[in-house]
PQR file of N, CA, C, O and H, with PARSE charges and radii, in Angstrom:
ATOM      1  N   UNK A   1       9.297  14.205  49.897 -0.4000 1.5000
ATOM      2  CA  UNK A   1      10.244  13.367  49.188 -0.0000 2.0000
ATOM      3  C   UNK A   1       9.531  12.522  48.130  0.5500 1.7000
ATOM      4  O   UNK A   1      10.008  12.410  47.001 -0.5500 1.4000
ATOM      5  N   UNK A   2       8.399  11.933  48.489 -0.4000 1.5000
ATOM      6  CA  UNK A   2       7.667  11.097  47.540 -0.0000 2.0000
ATOM      7  C   UNK A   2       7.193  11.920  46.347  0.5500 1.7000
ATOM      8  O   UNK A   2       7.220  11.445  45.211 -0.5500 1.4000
ATOM      9  H   UNK A   2       8.011  12.023  49.406  0.4000 1.0000
ATOM     10  N   UNK A   3       6.759  13.151  46.601 -0.4000 1.5000
ATOM     11  CA  UNK A   3       6.280  14.005  45.514 -0.0000 2.0000
ATOM     12  C   UNK A   3       7.398  14.294  44.515  0.5500 1.7000
ATOM     13  O   UNK A   3       7.171  14.273  43.305 -0.5500 1.4000
ATOM     14  H   UNK A   3       6.736  13.537  47.523  0.4000 1.0000
ATOM     15  N   UNK A   4       8.593  14.560  45.013 -0.4000 1.5000
ATOM     16  CA  UNK A   4       9.729  14.813  44.115 -0.0000 2.0000
ATOM     17  C   UNK A   4      10.035  13.580  43.270  0.5500 1.7000
ATOM     18  O   UNK A   4      10.303  13.692  42.074 -0.5500 1.4000
ATOM     19  H   UNK A   4       8.777  14.576  45.995  0.4000 1.0000
ATOM     20  N   UNK A   5       9.994  12.402  43.896 -0.4000 1.5000
ATOM     21  CA  UNK A   5      10.266  11.166  43.169 -0.0000 2.0000
ATOM     22  C   UNK A   5       9.203  10.932  42.096  0.5500 1.7000
ATOM     23  O   UNK A   5       9.531  10.577  40.964 -0.5500 1.4000
ATOM     24  H   UNK A   5       9.776  12.311  44.868  0.4000 1.0000
ATOM     25  N   UNK A   6       7.934  11.128  42.448 -0.4000 1.5000
ATOM     26  CA  UNK A   6       6.861  10.925  41.476 -0.0000 2.0000
ATOM     27  C   UNK A   6       6.957  11.923  40.327  0.5500 1.7000
ATOM     28  O   UNK A   6       6.679  11.572  39.180 -0.5500 1.4000
ATOM     29  H   UNK A   6       7.667  11.416  43.368  0.4000 1.0000
ATOM     30  N   UNK A   7       7.344  13.152  40.618 -0.4000 1.5000
ATOM     31  CA  UNK A   7       7.552  14.137  39.551 -0.0000 2.0000
ATOM     32  C   UNK A   7       8.697  13.721  38.637  0.5500 1.7000
ATOM     33  O   UNK A   7       8.617  13.884  37.420 -0.5500 1.4000
ATOM     34  H   UNK A   7       7.570  13.437  41.549  0.4000 1.0000
ATOM     35  N   UNK A   8       9.759  13.185  39.223 -0.4000 1.5000
ATOM     36  CA  UNK A   8      10.888  12.689  38.434 -0.0000 2.0000
ATOM     37  C   UNK A   8      10.430  11.566  37.499  0.5500 1.7000
ATOM     38  O   UNK A   8      10.770  11.557  36.316 -0.5500 1.4000
ATOM     39  H   UNK A   8       9.824  13.052  40.212  0.4000 1.0000
ATOM     40  N   UNK A   9       9.661  10.628  38.038 -0.4000 1.5000
ATOM     41  CA  UNK A   9       9.159   9.510  37.227 -0.0000 2.0000
ATOM     42  C   UNK A   9       8.263  10.031  36.103  0.5500 1.7000
ATOM     43  O   UNK A   9       8.380   9.586  34.962 -0.5500 1.4000
ATOM     44  H   UNK A   9       9.385  10.635  38.999  0.4000 1.0000
ATOM     45  N   UNK A  10       7.376  10.965  36.418 -0.4000 1.5000
ATOM     46  CA  UNK A  10       6.471  11.522  35.404 -0.0000 2.0000
ATOM     47  C   UNK A  10       7.253  12.189  34.278  0.5500 1.7000
ATOM     48  O   UNK A  10       6.940  11.995  33.104 -0.5500 1.4000
ATOM     49  H   UNK A  10       7.281  11.327  37.345  0.4000 1.0000
ATOM     50  N   UNK A  11       8.263  12.970  34.628 -0.4000 1.5000
ATOM     51  CA  UNK A  11       9.081  13.633  33.599 -0.0000 2.0000
ATOM     52  C   UNK A  11       9.817  12.607  32.742  0.5500 1.7000
ATOM     53  O   UNK A  11       9.905  12.761  31.524 -0.5500 1.4000
ATOM     54  H   UNK A  11       8.518  13.129  35.582  0.4000 1.0000
ATOM     55  N   UNK A  12      10.342  11.566  33.372 -0.4000 1.5000
ATOM     56  CA  UNK A  12      11.068  10.539  32.629 -0.0000 2.0000
ATOM     57  C   UNK A  12      10.139   9.802  31.667  0.5500 1.7000
ATOM     58  O   UNK A  12      10.527   9.498  30.539 -0.5500 1.4000
ATOM     59  H   UNK A  12      10.271  11.440  34.361  0.4000 1.0000
ATOM     60  N   UNK A  13       8.921   9.517  32.108 -0.4000 1.5000
ATOM     61  CA  UNK A  13       7.954   8.847  31.234 -0.0000 2.0000
ATOM     62  C   UNK A  13       7.616   9.737  30.041  0.5500 1.7000
ATOM     63  O   UNK A  13       7.520   9.258  28.911 -0.5500 1.4000
ATOM     64  H   UNK A  13       8.607   9.764  33.024  0.4000 1.0000
ATOM     65  N   UNK A  14       7.435  11.038  30.296 -0.4000 1.5000
ATOM     66  CA  UNK A  14       7.135  11.964  29.199 -0.0000 2.0000
ATOM     67  C   UNK A  14       8.284  12.040  28.197  0.5500 1.7000
ATOM     68  O   UNK A  14       8.053  12.100  26.989 -0.5500 1.4000
ATOM     69  H   UNK A  14       7.514  11.427  31.214  0.4000 1.0000
ATOM     70  N   UNK A  15       9.512  12.038  28.692 -0.4000 1.5000
ATOM     71  CA  UNK A  15      10.679  12.177  27.819 -0.0000 2.0000
ATOM     72  C   UNK A  15      11.067  10.865  27.140  0.5500 1.7000
ATOM     73  O   UNK A  15      11.628  10.876  26.044 -0.5500 1.4000
ATOM     74  H   UNK A  15       9.700  11.990  29.673  0.4000 1.0000
ATOM     75  N   UNK A  16      10.772   9.737  27.784 -0.4000 1.5000
ATOM     76  CA  UNK A  16      11.232   8.435  27.281 -0.0000 2.0000
ATOM     77  C   UNK A  16      10.119   7.390  27.293  0.5500 1.7000
ATOM     78  O   UNK A  16      10.275   6.345  27.925 -0.5500 1.4000
ATOM     79  H   UNK A  16      10.317   9.728  28.674  0.4000 1.0000
ATOM     80  N   UNK A  17       9.001   7.643  26.613 -0.4000 1.5000
ATOM     81  CA  UNK A  17       7.896   6.675  26.655 -0.0000 2.0000
ATOM     82  C   UNK A  17       8.271   5.316  26.053  0.5500 1.7000
ATOM     83  O   UNK A  17       7.616   4.311  26.328 -0.5500 1.4000
ATOM     84  H   UNK A  17       8.875   8.492  26.100  0.4000 1.0000
ATOM     85  N   UNK A  18       9.310   5.290  25.246 -0.4000 1.5000
ATOM     86  CA  UNK A  18       9.736   4.032  24.634 -0.0000 2.0000
ATOM     87  C   UNK A  18      10.279   3.040  25.663  0.5500 1.7000
ATOM     88  O   UNK A  18      10.404   1.852  25.365 -0.5500 1.4000
ATOM     89  H   UNK A  18       9.842   6.106  25.023  0.4000 1.0000
ATOM     90  N   UNK A  19      10.601   3.510  26.866 -0.4000 1.5000
ATOM     91  CA  UNK A  19      11.131   2.624  27.902 -0.0000 2.0000
ATOM     92  C   UNK A  19      10.047   1.941  28.729  0.5500 1.7000
ATOM     93  O   UNK A  19      10.342   1.035  29.509 -0.5500 1.4000
ATOM     94  H   UNK A  19      10.499   4.475  27.108  0.4000 1.0000
ATOM     95  N   UNK A  20       8.797   2.367  28.568 -0.4000 1.5000
ATOM     96  CA  UNK A  20       7.711   1.744  29.324 -0.0000 2.0000
ATOM     97  C   UNK A  20       7.500   0.316  28.859  0.5500 1.7000
ATOM     98  O   UNK A  20       7.583   0.020  27.667 -0.5500 1.4000
ATOM     99  H   UNK A  20       8.557   3.103  27.935  0.4000 1.0000
ATOM    100  N   UNK A  21       7.227  -0.561  29.804 -0.4000 1.5000
ATOM    101  CA  UNK A  21       6.957  -1.960  29.490 -0.0000 2.0000
ATOM    102  C   UNK A  21       5.720  -2.409  30.250  0.5500 1.7000
ATOM    103  O   UNK A  21       5.500  -2.010  31.394 -0.5500 1.4000
ATOM    104  H   UNK A  21       7.159  -0.320  30.772  0.4000 1.0000
ATOM    105  N   UNK A  22       4.928  -3.229  29.612 -0.4000 1.5000
ATOM    106  CA  UNK A  22       3.742  -3.782  30.263 -0.0000 2.0000
ATOM    107  C   UNK A  22       4.173  -4.793  31.325  0.5500 1.7000
ATOM    108  O   UNK A  22       5.196  -5.465  31.191 -0.5500 1.4000
ATOM    109  H   UNK A  22       5.107  -3.553  28.683  0.4000 1.0000
ATOM    110  N   UNK A  23       3.377  -4.880  32.368 -0.4000 1.5000
ATOM    111  CA  UNK A  23       3.632  -5.866  33.422 -0.0000 2.0000
ATOM    112  C   UNK A  23       2.937  -7.161  33.022  0.5500 1.7000
ATOM    113  O   UNK A  23       1.766  -7.149  32.644 -0.5500 1.4000
ATOM    114  H   UNK A  23       2.546  -4.335  32.477  0.4000 1.0000
ATOM    115  N   UNK A  24       3.644  -8.257  33.103 -0.4000 1.5000
ATOM    116  CA  UNK A  24       3.065  -9.540  32.708 -0.0000 2.0000
ATOM    117  C   UNK A  24       2.045 -10.014  33.736  0.5500 1.7000
ATOM    118  O   UNK A  24       2.109  -9.648  34.910 -0.5500 1.4000
ATOM    119  H   UNK A  24       4.595  -8.267  33.409  0.4000 1.0000
ATOM    120  N   UNK A  25       1.111 -10.827  33.280 -0.4000 1.5000
ATOM    121  CA  UNK A  25       0.111 -11.381  34.200 -0.0000 2.0000
ATOM    122  C   UNK A  25       0.772 -12.293  35.229  0.5500 1.7000
ATOM    123  O   UNK A  25       0.268 -12.426  36.345 -0.5500 1.4000
ATOM    124  H   UNK A  25       1.059 -11.125  32.327  0.4000 1.0000
ATOM    125  N   UNK A  26       1.887 -12.922  34.875 -0.4000 1.5000
ATOM    126  CA  UNK A  26       2.620 -13.752  35.840 -0.0000 2.0000
ATOM    127  C   UNK A  26       3.171 -12.906  36.986  0.5500 1.7000
ATOM    128  O   UNK A  26       3.108 -13.314  38.146 -0.5500 1.4000
ATOM    129  H   UNK A  26       2.296 -12.814  33.969  0.4000 1.0000
ATOM    130  N   UNK A  27       3.708 -11.736  36.667 -0.4000 1.5000
ATOM    131  CA  UNK A  27       4.225 -10.849  37.707 -0.0000 2.0000
ATOM    132  C   UNK A  27       3.089 -10.342  38.594  0.5500 1.7000
ATOM    133  O   UNK A  27       3.234 -10.281  39.815 -0.5500 1.4000
ATOM    134  H   UNK A  27       3.760 -11.404  35.725  0.4000 1.0000
ATOM    135  N   UNK A  28       1.966  -9.982  37.988 -0.4000 1.5000
ATOM    136  CA  UNK A  28       0.807  -9.535  38.768 -0.0000 2.0000
ATOM    137  C   UNK A  28       0.370 -10.635  39.725  0.5500 1.7000
ATOM    138  O   UNK A  28       0.108 -10.363  40.897 -0.5500 1.4000
ATOM    139  H   UNK A  28       1.847 -10.031  36.996  0.4000 1.0000
ATOM    140  N   UNK A  29       0.287 -11.856  39.251 -0.4000 1.5000
ATOM    141  CA  UNK A  29      -0.104 -12.985  40.104 -0.0000 2.0000
ATOM    142  C   UNK A  29       0.886 -13.194  41.236  0.5500 1.7000
ATOM    143  O   UNK A  29       0.489 -13.458  42.371 -0.5500 1.4000
ATOM    144  H   UNK A  29       0.500 -12.077  38.299  0.4000 1.0000
ATOM    145  N   UNK A  30       2.152 -13.080  40.939 -0.4000 1.5000
ATOM    146  CA  UNK A  30       3.193 -13.263  41.962 -0.0000 2.0000
ATOM    147  C   UNK A  30       3.090 -12.194  43.049  0.5500 1.7000
ATOM    148  O   UNK A  30       3.151 -12.505  44.239 -0.5500 1.4000
ATOM    149  H   UNK A  30       2.475 -12.865  40.017  0.4000 1.0000
ATOM    150  N   UNK A  31       2.936 -10.957  42.646 -0.4000 1.5000
ATOM    151  CA  UNK A  31       2.809  -9.868  43.616 -0.0000 2.0000
ATOM    152  C   UNK A  31       1.547 -10.052  44.451  0.5500 1.7000
ATOM    153  O   UNK A  31       1.577  -9.865  45.667 -0.5500 1.4000
ATOM    154  H   UNK A  31       2.886 -10.704  41.680  0.4000 1.0000
ATOM    155  N   UNK A  32       0.447 -10.414  43.815 -0.4000 1.5000
ATOM    156  CA  UNK A  32      -0.796 -10.641  44.562 -0.0000 2.0000
ATOM    157  C   UNK A  32      -0.625 -11.754  45.588  0.5500 1.7000
ATOM    158  O   UNK A  32      -1.153 -11.657  46.696 -0.5500 1.4000
ATOM    159  H   UNK A  32       0.422 -10.566  42.827  0.4000 1.0000
ATOM    160  N   UNK A  33       0.100 -12.801  45.239 -0.4000 1.5000
ATOM    161  CA  UNK A  33       0.308 -13.894  46.188 -0.0000 2.0000
ATOM    162  C   UNK A  33       1.192 -13.454  47.355  0.5500 1.7000
ATOM    163  O   UNK A  33       1.041 -13.957  48.469 -0.5500 1.4000
ATOM    164  H   UNK A  33       0.529 -12.879  44.339  0.4000 1.0000
ATOM    165  N   UNK A  34       2.103 -12.531  47.111 -0.4000 1.5000
ATOM    166  CA  UNK A  34       2.987 -12.057  48.176 -0.0000 2.0000
ATOM    167  C   UNK A  34       2.272 -11.161  49.181  0.5500 1.7000
ATOM    168  O   UNK A  34       2.644 -11.127  50.354 -0.5500 1.4000
ATOM    169  H   UNK A  34       2.226 -12.123  46.206  0.4000 1.0000
ATOM    170  N   UNK A  35       1.254 -10.438  48.736 -0.4000 1.5000
ATOM    171  CA  UNK A  35       0.574  -9.486  49.620 -0.0000 2.0000
ATOM    172  C   UNK A  35      -0.832  -9.928  50.024  0.5500 1.7000
ATOM    173  O   UNK A  35      -1.551  -9.172  50.677 -0.5500 1.4000
ATOM    174  H   UNK A  35       0.952 -10.465  47.783  0.4000 1.0000
ATOM    175  N   UNK A  36      -1.223 -11.123  49.649 -0.4000 1.5000
ATOM    176  CA  UNK A  36      -2.589 -11.592  49.902 -0.0000 2.0000
ATOM    177  C   UNK A  36      -2.951 -11.586  51.380  0.5500 1.7000
ATOM    178  O   UNK A  36      -4.096 -11.289  51.722 -0.5500 1.4000
ATOM    179  H   UNK A  36      -0.638 -11.737  49.119  0.4000 1.0000
ATOM    180  N   UNK A  37      -2.031 -11.897  52.250 -0.4000 1.5000
ATOM    181  CA  UNK A  37      -2.305 -12.000  53.687 -0.0000 2.0000
ATOM    182  C   UNK A  37      -1.948 -10.730  54.459  0.5500 1.7000
ATOM    183  O   UNK A  37      -2.023 -10.720  55.688 -0.5500 1.4000
ATOM    184  H   UNK A  37      -1.100 -12.137  51.973  0.4000 1.0000
ATOM    185  N   UNK A  38      -1.568  -9.675  53.773 -0.4000 1.5000
ATOM    186  CA  UNK A  38      -1.122  -8.450  54.430 -0.0000 2.0000
ATOM    187  C   UNK A  38      -2.325  -7.568  54.756  0.5500 1.7000
ATOM    188  O   UNK A  38      -3.128  -7.249  53.879 -0.5500 1.4000
ATOM    189  H   UNK A  38      -1.507  -9.683  52.774  0.4000 1.0000
ATOM    190  N   UNK A  39      -2.439  -7.175  56.031 -0.4000 1.5000
ATOM    191  CA  UNK A  39      -3.463  -6.226  56.456 -0.0000 2.0000
ATOM    192  C   UNK A  39      -2.831  -4.847  56.520  0.5500 1.7000
ATOM    193  O   UNK A  39      -1.742  -4.675  57.066 -0.5500 1.4000
ATOM    194  H   UNK A  39      -1.786  -7.434  56.743  0.4000 1.0000
ATOM    195  N   UNK A  40      -3.524  -3.868  55.957 -0.4000 1.5000
ATOM    196  CA  UNK A  40      -2.977  -2.523  55.898 -0.0000 2.0000
ATOM    197  C   UNK A  40      -4.069  -1.517  56.208  0.5500 1.7000
ATOM    198  O   UNK A  40      -5.138  -1.541  55.598 -0.5500 1.4000
ATOM    199  H   UNK A  40      -4.409  -4.008  55.513  0.4000 1.0000
ATOM    200  N   UNK A  41      -3.800  -0.638  57.153 -0.4000 1.5000
ATOM    201  CA  UNK A  41      -4.727   0.434  57.502 -0.0000 2.0000
ATOM    202  C   UNK A  41      -4.157   1.732  56.948  0.5500 1.7000
ATOM    203  O   UNK A  41      -3.240   2.312  57.529 -0.5500 1.4000
ATOM    204  H   UNK A  41      -2.931  -0.618  57.648  0.4000 1.0000
ATOM    205  N   UNK A  42      -4.702   2.187  55.825 -0.4000 1.5000
ATOM    206  CA  UNK A  42      -4.188   3.395  55.185 -0.0000 2.0000
ATOM    207  C   UNK A  42      -4.489   4.653  55.988  0.5500 1.7000
ATOM    208  O   UNK A  42      -3.912   5.709  55.728 -0.5500 1.4000
ATOM    209  H   UNK A  42      -5.447   1.716  55.353  0.4000 1.0000
ATOM    210  N   UNK A  43      -5.394   4.546  56.967 -0.4000 1.5000
ATOM    211  CA  UNK A  43      -5.728   5.701  57.802 -0.0000 2.0000
ATOM    212  C   UNK A  43      -4.882   5.778  59.066  0.5500 1.7000
ATOM    213  O   UNK A  43      -4.934   6.778  59.783 -0.5500 1.4000
ATOM    214  H   UNK A  43      -5.862   3.688  57.178  0.4000 1.0000
ATOM    215  N   UNK A  44      -4.107   4.743  59.349 -0.4000 1.5000
ATOM    216  CA  UNK A  44      -3.281   4.728  60.560 -0.0000 2.0000
ATOM    217  C   UNK A  44      -2.095   5.675  60.387  0.5500 1.7000
ATOM    218  O   UNK A  44      -1.482   5.709  59.320 -0.5500 1.4000
ATOM    219  H   UNK A  44      -4.064   3.931  58.767  0.4000 1.0000
ATOM    220  N   UNK A  45      -1.769   6.441  61.422 -0.4000 1.5000
ATOM    221  CA  UNK A  45      -0.606   7.335  61.323 -0.0000 2.0000
ATOM    222  C   UNK A  45       0.689   6.527  61.276  0.5500 1.7000
ATOM    223  O   UNK A  45       0.776   5.433  61.833 -0.5500 1.4000
ATOM    224  H   UNK A  45      -2.267   6.414  62.289  0.4000 1.0000
ATOM    225  N   UNK A  46       1.679   7.082  60.609 -0.4000 1.5000
ATOM    226  CA  UNK A  46       2.992   6.446  60.563 -0.0000 2.0000
ATOM    227  C   UNK A  46       3.690   6.631  61.901  0.5500 1.7000
ATOM    228  O   UNK A  46       3.519   7.650  62.569 -0.5500 1.4000
ATOM    229  H   UNK A  46       1.608   7.971  60.156  0.4000 1.0000
ATOM    230  N   UNK A  47       4.466   5.648  62.278 -0.4000 1.5000
ATOM    231  CA  UNK A  47       5.271   5.798  63.484 -0.0000 2.0000
ATOM    232  C   UNK A  47       6.504   6.632  63.140  0.5500 1.7000
ATOM    233  O   UNK A  47       6.816   6.816  61.964 -0.5500 1.4000
ATOM    234  H   UNK A  47       4.604   4.819  61.735  0.4000 1.0000
ATOM    235  N   UNK A  48       7.200   7.132  64.147 -0.4000 1.5000
ATOM    236  CA  UNK A  48       8.425   7.903  63.904 -0.0000 2.0000
ATOM    237  C   UNK A  48       9.433   7.082  63.111  0.5500 1.7000
ATOM    238  O   UNK A  48      10.184   7.624  62.300 -0.5500 1.4000
ATOM    239  H   UNK A  48       6.946   6.982  65.103  0.4000 1.0000
ATOM    240  N   UNK A  49       9.445   5.784  63.346 -0.4000 1.5000
ATOM    241  CA  UNK A  49      10.380   4.884  62.668 -0.0000 2.0000
ATOM    242  C   UNK A  49      10.074   4.780  61.174  0.5500 1.7000
ATOM    243  O   UNK A  49      10.986   4.581  60.372 -0.5500 1.4000
ATOM    244  H   UNK A  49       8.835   5.344  64.004  0.4000 1.0000
ATOM    245  N   UNK A  50       8.790   4.913  60.789 -0.4000 1.5000
ATOM    246  CA  UNK A  50       8.383   4.781  59.394 -0.0000 2.0000
ATOM    247  C   UNK A  50       8.608   6.041  58.575  0.5500 1.7000
ATOM    248  O   UNK A  50       8.662   5.970  57.347 -0.5500 1.4000
ATOM    249  H   UNK A  50       8.049   5.075  61.441  0.4000 1.0000
ATOM    250  N   UNK A  51       8.740   7.180  59.216 -0.4000 1.5000
ATOM    251  CA  UNK A  51       8.839   8.437  58.475 -0.0000 2.0000
ATOM    252  C   UNK A  51      10.226   8.738  58.028  0.5500 1.7000
ATOM    253  O   UNK A  51      10.462   9.765  57.392 -0.5500 1.4000
ATOM    254  H   UNK A  51       8.697   7.237  60.214  0.4000 1.0000
TER
END
């Protein structure tokens, strides 16, 4: 499912590059503050609930 979505996004970017917008440094700072305390193990298997 994720691969199909990413392919859709890639095609849309190729067809409509004029719609791309830069992310502001304020937004980057806000997102970083929201996830600063989050621990994530990218090697951990997903639970049945997450899939």
